[in-house]
ROLONU-585210 format. One line per 4 residues: their letters; for each residue x negated, y negated, z negated of N, C-alpha, C, O. Coordinates in steps of 0.1 Angstrom, whole numbers. Layout:
N
A = X,Y,Z,X,Y,Z,X,Y,Z,X,Y,Z ~ ...
END
This chain:
154
MTRS = -37,432,448,-37,417,447,-37,413,432,-29,418,424 ~ -46,404,429,-47,400,415,-40,387,413,-39,378,422 ~ -34,386,402,-27,374,398,-36,363,392,-45,367,385 ~ -34,351,396,-42,340,390,-38,338,376,-26,337,372
PLPH = -48,336,367,-45,333,353,-40,319,351,-36,315,339 ~ -40,311,361,-37,296,359,-23,294,354,-21,286,345 ~ -12,301,359,1,298,353,2,302,338,8,296,330 ~ -5,313,335,-6,317,320,-13,306,312,-8,303,301
IVSV = -24,301,317,-31,291,309,-23,278,308,-23,272,297 ~ -16,274,319,-8,262,318,3,264,308,6,255,301 ~ 10,276,308,20,278,298,15,277,284,22,272,275 ~ 3,283,281,-2,283,268,-6,268,264,-3,264,252
LALL = -11,261,273,-15,247,270,-2,239,267,-2,230,258 ~ 9,241,275,21,234,273,27,237,259,31,228,252 ~ 26,250,255,31,253,241,23,247,230,28,242,220 ~ 10,247,232,1,241,222,3,226,221,4,221,210
SLAL = 5,219,232,8,205,232,21,202,225,22,192,217 ~ 31,210,227,44,208,220,42,210,205,48,203,197 ~ 34,220,201,32,223,187,24,212,181,27,208,169 ~ 15,206,188,7,195,182,15,182,181,12,174,173
LGTG = 25,180,190,33,168,189,39,167,175,40,156,170 ~ 44,178,170,51,178,157,41,175,145,45,170,135 ~ 28,178,147,19,175,136,9,165,139,0,162,132 ~ 10,158,151,1,148,155,-3,137,145,-13,138,139
CSSQ = 5,127,144,2,116,135,9,119,121,21,119,120 ~ 0,122,111,6,124,98,10,111,92,2,101,93 ~ 21,110,86,26,98,80,19,96,66,16,106,59 ~ 18,84,62,12,81,49,23,83,38,34,82,41
PDVV = 18,87,26,28,88,15,35,75,12,29,64,15 ~ 47,76,7,54,63,3,49,57,-10,51,45,-12 ~ 42,65,-18,38,60,-31,23,63,-33,18,73,-27 ~ 16,56,-42,2,59,-45,2,70,-55,8,69,-66
LASD = -6,80,-52,-8,92,-61,4,97,-68,4,99,-81 ~ 15,99,-61,27,105,-67,32,97,-79,37,102,-89 ~ 31,83,-78,36,74,-89,48,67,-84,55,71,-75 ~ 51,56,-91,62,47,-88,57,34,-81,64,24,-81
IPTV = 45,35,-76,39,23,-70,39,25,-55,32,35,-50 ~ 46,17,-47,47,20,-33,34,16,-26,27,8,-30 ~ 32,23,-15,20,20,-6,23,8,3,34,3,3 ~ 13,3,10,14,-8,19,20,-3,32,14,7,38
PDME = 31,-9,37,37,-4,50,27,-5,61,19,-15,62 ~ 26,5,69,18,6,81,3,5,79,-5,2,88 ~ -2,7,66,-16,8,63,-20,21,58,-11,28,52 ~ -32,25,59,-38,37,55,-46,35,42,-54,26,41
QRLG = -43,43,32,-51,42,19,-65,48,22,-66,59,26 ~ -75,40,20,-89,44,22,-97,48,10,-106,56,10 ~ -93,41,-1,-101,43,-13,-93,41,-26,-84,32,-26 ~ -95,49,-36,-89,47,-49,-100,50,-60,-106,60,-59
YEIK = -101,41,-69,-111,43,-80,-107,37,-93,-97,30,-93 ~ -114,40,-104,-111,36,-117,-97,39,-121,-89,32,-127 ~ -92,51,-117,-79,56,-118,-76,60,-133,-84,68,-138 ~ -65,55,-139,-62,59,-153,-47,63,-153,-39,56,-147
RRQG = -44,73,-160,-31,78,-162,-28,78,-177,-36,80,-186 ~ -15,76,-181,-10,77,-194,2,86,-194,13,82,-188 ~ 1,98,-199,12,108,-199,18,109,-185,30,109,-183 ~ 9,110,-175,13,112,-161,16,100,-154,17,100,-141
ELVG = 17,89,-160,21,76,-154,8,68,-150,-2,67,-158 ~ 8,63,-138,-4,56,-133,-4,42,-140,5,34,-138 ~ -15,39,-148,-16,27,-156,-29,19,-152,-31,8,-158 ~ -37,24,-143,-49,17,-140,-55,22,-127,-53,34,-124
GRFI = -62,14,-120,-69,18,-108,-69,7,-98,-62,-3,-98 ~ -78,9,-88,-79,0,-77,-78,8,-64,-84,18,-63 ~ -70,3,-55,-67,10,-43,-68,1,-31,-63,-10,-31 ~ -75,6,-21,-78,-2,-9,-71,4,3,-72,16,5
FVGP = -64,-4,10,-57,0,22,-62,-8,34,-66,-19,33 ~ -62,-2,46,-67,-8,58,-56,-6,69,-51,5,70 ~ -53,-17,76,-44,-16,87,-40,-30,92,-46,-40,88 ~ -30,-31,101,-27,-44,107,-19,-53,98,-9,-49,92
ILRM = -23,-65,98,-14,-76,93,-13,-86,105,-22,-94,107 ~ -2,-86,112,0,-95,123,8,-107,119,5,-118,123 ~ 17,-106,110,25,-117,104,25,-115,89,31,-106,84 ~ 19,-125,82,18,-124,68,32,-125,61,34,-117,52
DEMV = 41,-133,66,54,-134,60,62,-121,60,68,-117,50 ~ 61,-114,72,68,-101,73,61,-90,64,68,-82,58 ~ 48,-91,62,41,-81,54,45,-83,39,48,-74,32 ~ 45,-96,35,48,-99,21,63,-95,18,65,-89,8
ESID = 72,-98,27,86,-94,25,88,-79,24,96,-74,16 ~ 80,-72,33,81,-57,33,76,-51,20,82,-42,14 ~ 64,-56,15,59,-51,3,68,-55,-9,70,-46,-18 ~ 73,-67,-9,82,-71,-20,95,-62,-20,99,-59,-31
SKFT = 100,-59,-9,112,-51,-8,109,-37,-14,117,-31,-21 ~ 97,-31,-10,94,-18,-15,92,-18,-30,97,-9,-37 ~ 85,-28,-35,82,-28,-50,96,-30,-57,98,-23,-67 ~ 104,-39,-53,117,-41,-60,126,-28,-59,133,-25,-68
SYGW = 125,-21,-48,133,-8,-47,128,2,-57,136,11,-60 ~ 116,1,-61,110,11,-71,112,5,-86,106,11,-95 ~ 119,-6,-87,122,-11,-101,112,-21,-106,112,-24,-118 ~ 102,-26,-97,93,-36,-101,98,-50,-100,106,-52,-91
ATER = 94,-59,-109,99,-73,-109,87,-81,-103,76,-79,-106 ~ 91,-91,-95,81,-100,-89,78,-111,-99,86,-118,-103 ~ 65,-111,-104,60,-120,-113,55,-133,-106,58,-144,-111 ~ 48,-131,-95,43,-142,-88,41,-138,-74,38,-126,-71
STWL = 43,-147,-65,41,-145,-50,35,-158,-44,42,-167,-43 ~ 22,-157,-41,16,-169,-35,10,-164,-21,1,-156,-21 ~ 17,-168,-11,12,-163,2,10,-174,12,17,-183,14 ~ -2,-172,18,-6,-181,29,-13,-172,39,-13,-160,37
FPRS = -18,-178,50,-26,-170,59,-40,-175,59,-41,-187,61 ~ -50,-167,57,-51,-153,59,-51,-145,46,-52,-133,46 ~ -48,-152,34,-49,-144,22,-36,-147,13,-32,-158,12 ~ -31,-136,8,-19,-138,-1,-21,-129,-13,-28,-119,-13
EMVY = -14,-133,-24,-15,-125,-36,-1,-125,-42,7,-134,-42 ~ 3,-113,-47,15,-111,-54,12,-103,-67,3,-95,-67 ~ 20,-105,-77,19,-98,-90,33,-92,-93,43,-99,-93 ~ 33,-79,-95,45,-72,-99,44,-66,-113,33,-61,-116
SKED = 55,-65,-120,54,-59,-134,66,-50,-136,76,-51,-130 ~ 63,-40,-144,73,-30,-148,69,-25,-162,58,-19,-163 ~ 77,-27,-172,74,-24,-186,61,-30,-189,60,-43,-189 ~ 51,-22,-193,38,-28,-197,27,-27,-187,16,-29,-190
RRVL = 32,-25,-174,22,-24,-163,23,-35,-154,34,-41,-152 ~ 12,-38,-147,12,-48,-137,4,-43,-125,-5,-35,-126 ~ 8,-48,-113,1,-46,-101,-2,-59,-94,7,-66,-90 ~ -15,-62,-92,-19,-74,-84,-21,-69,-70,-29,-60,-68
VILD = -14,-75,-60,-16,-71,-46,-23,-82,-39,-18,-94,-39 ~ -34,-80,-33,-41,-90,-25,-41,-85,-11,-46,-74,-7 ~ -37,-94,-2,-37,-91,12,-47,-101,19,-46,-113,17 ~ -56,-95,27,-66,-103,35,-64,-99,49,-68,-88,54
ADQL = -59,-108,57,-57,-106,71,-70,-109,79,-76,-119,77 ~ -75,-99,86,-87,-101,94,-83,-108,107,-76,-102,116 ~ -87,-120,109,-83,-128,120,-90,-124,133,-84,-125,144 ~ -102,-118,133,-109,-113,145,-104,-100,149,-103,-97,161
EPSM = -101,-91,140,-96,-78,142,-84,-74,133,-86,-68,123 ~ -72,-79,137,-60,-78,128,-58,-63,124,-52,-61,113 ~ -61,-53,132,-59,-39,128,-68,-35,116,-66,-24,111 ~ -78,-43,113,-87,-39,102,-85,-48,90,-94,-50,82
SRAV = -73,-54,89,-69,-62,77,-69,-53,65,-68,-40,66 ~ -70,-59,53,-71,-51,40,-60,-55,30,-56,-67,30 ~ -57,-46,22,-48,-48,11,-55,-41,-1,-60,-30,0 ~ -55,-48,-13,-60,-42,-25,-50,-42,-35,-43,-53,-38
YKVS = -48,-31,-42,-39,-30,-54,-48,-29,-66,-58,-21,-67 ~ -46,-38,-76,-52,-36,-89,-42,-33,-100,-34,-42,-103 ~ -41,-21,-104,-31,-16,-113,-37,-17,-127,-48,-13,-130 ~ -29,-23,-137,-34,-24,-150,-23,-25,-160,-11,-27,-157
LAEQ = -26,-23,-173,-17,-26,-184,-17,-41,-185,-26,-48,-182 ~ -5,-46,-189,-3,-61,-190,-14,-68,-198,-19,-78,-194 ~ -18,-62,-210,-28,-68,-218,-42,-68,-212,-50,-76,-216 ~ -44,-59,-203,-57,-58,-196,-58,-67,-184,-69,-69,-179
AADD = -47,-71,-179,-46,-79,-167,-54,-92,-168,-59,-97,-159 ~ -54,-98,-180,-62,-110,-182,-77,-108,-179,-83,-118,-175 ~ -82,-96,-182,-96,-93,-178,-99,-94,-163,-110,-96,-159 ~ -88,-92,-155,-90,-92,-141,-89,-106,-135,-91,-108,-123
GTPP = -86,-116,-144,-85,-130,-139,-71,-133,-134,-69,-144,-129 ~ -61,-124,-136,-47,-127,-133,-41,-134,-145,-45,-131,-156 ~ -31,-142,-143,-25,-149,-154,-17,-140,-163,-13,-129,-158 ~ -15,-143,-175,-7,-135,-184,7,-133,-179,11,-141,-171
SRDD = 14,-124,-185,28,-121,-181,38,-132,-182,47,-133,-174 ~ 36,-140,-192,46,-151,-194,45,-162,-183,35,-163,-177 ~ 56,-169,-181,56,-179,-171,53,-193,-177,60,-198,-185 ~ 40,-197,-174,35,-210,-180,42,-222,-175,41,-233,-180
SKSS = 50,-221,-164,56,-233,-158,68,-237,-165,73,-248,-163 ~ 73,-229,-174,85,-232,-182,81,-240,-194,72,-235,-201 ~ 87,-251,-197,83,-259,-209,91,-253,-221,102,-249,-220 ~ 85,-254,-232,91,-249,-244,95,-261,-252,88,-270,-254
SD = 108,-261,-257,113,-272,-265,115,-267,-279,124,-273,-286 ~ 108,-257,-284,109,-253,-298,103,-262,-307,103,-260,-319
END
């Protein structure tokens, strides 16, 4: 009498499925290119270009992320929390739906964060990081580091 290979195949498939569960969805890194710039929560980094480093520190580049933006207020708060936890200061935060912009600074570096919620396909919303040195940020059309809303009485 020959034994059916079916129980053996079922056990192998069960073991393989258990092994794949542990490696199934790989999580995204917490920071961009092993730097001190946090990634966008629940979004996947799709592209990075014009990358510049200074003594190992990320000082320039543009990074594009894709993923869901269902509630802009929650996304902005989540990004703001992540940046401040890495020591970045919020320079500006202008958020509306479907587009929001935030600027974070740390020493002589700045990150402009642009969020564009896709209203037809929310899971395909985009976030763009523009990393630059503070003096180069004016070339990107972002306002200079100082706060122009404060009046000077000198």
